[in-house]
C-alpha positions, 0 to 999 in steps of 0.5 A, spaced: 328 448 810 327 441 808 332 436 811 333 430 806 331 424 809 335 418 809 341 415 813 345 419 818 352 420 818 356 421 822 362 426 821 366 426 826 371 420 829 374 414 826 371 412 819 370 403 820 375 402 815 380 406 819 378 402 825 379 395 823 386 396 819 389 395 825 386 389 827 388 386 820 395 388 821 398 381 824 394 377 818 396 381 813 403 380 816 403 373 817 399 372 810 406 375 807 411 372 810 408 365 810 407 367 801 415 370 800 417 364 804 413 359 800 416 362 794 422 361 796 422 354 798 418 354 791 424 356 788 430 353 791 428 346 790 427 348 783 434 350 784 436 344 787 433 339 782 435 344 776 442 342 779 441 334 780 439 334 773 444 339 769 448 333 768 454 337 773 459 332 777 455 333 784 460 332 791 457 323 791 459 323 784 466 326 786 467 321 792 465 315 788 470 316 782 475 317 788 474 310 791 474 307 784 
């Protein structure tokens, strides 16, 4: 019986990708946290600037009117 010559594949033990997943988990988690924090900051900044530009009186404007 002829056996094909070529690379031998180990059928037992964890695969190389399965072994590297736990080491990548903190990196992926940190990337997700940083991405979400960036998205929150961008939307917060956009919302804050939209409040300033929409023409509604702000707290400082009300204080100025009360002083007059």
